[in-house]
N, C-alpha and C positions, 0 to 999 in steps of 0.2 A: 781472560778479560780482553776485550777488543775495543780499541779506541776508534772513533769514526772521524776520518779526515774531513775538514771543511775545504771545499774547493771554491774558486771564484764564482762558479755557476750556482752555488748554494746561497749566495747573498742576493736579496732583493735590492738592498741598498747598503752602503758601507762596505766593510771588509776588514781584513787583518793584513799587516805589512809582511807577515811571514806565515809559513804553514802552521795551521792550528788544528786542534782535534777536539771532539766532544767525548767526554768520558761518561758513558751511561751509568756507571756504577757509583757516580758521585752526584748526589742531589743537594743543591744549595739554594738558599733563599736569602740573597744579600739585602741588607738594609739600604734604604734610599740614600742615606748619608755616605755609604761606602762606594756608591757609583760616582766615579769622577767624570766620565764621558761615555756617551752612547757609541757603540761600535757599529751598529747597523741593525738590519732586519734580515732574518733568514727565510728561505723558501719554506712553505708549510710542509712540503714533502720531506725536506731534510729533518725538520723538527719531529715529524711523525716517525722517521727512521730511528731517531734517538729515543723517543718514547717507547717504541716497540722493543728496542734493545733493553731499555730500563726495566720494562715489565718482566723480562726474563730473570732479572736479579730479585724481583719481588715475589716470584712464584714460590710456593712452598716446595720443599724437596719431594720428589716422587717416591712413594714407598713401593717396594717390589712385592 
């Protein structure tokens, strides 16, 4: 499993006060009531990188 680091350049607006990572093997759908504050907005290219990595976890195993 490979976590994907978030760099300052990955944010269109907002950010994190310390180094953060995206974990493509974890898919979550938080309820609106669980969101305390917005952290910002990420570059589309970063989001696509995470989606591409996520898809590798969803692919069925290859049979030999």
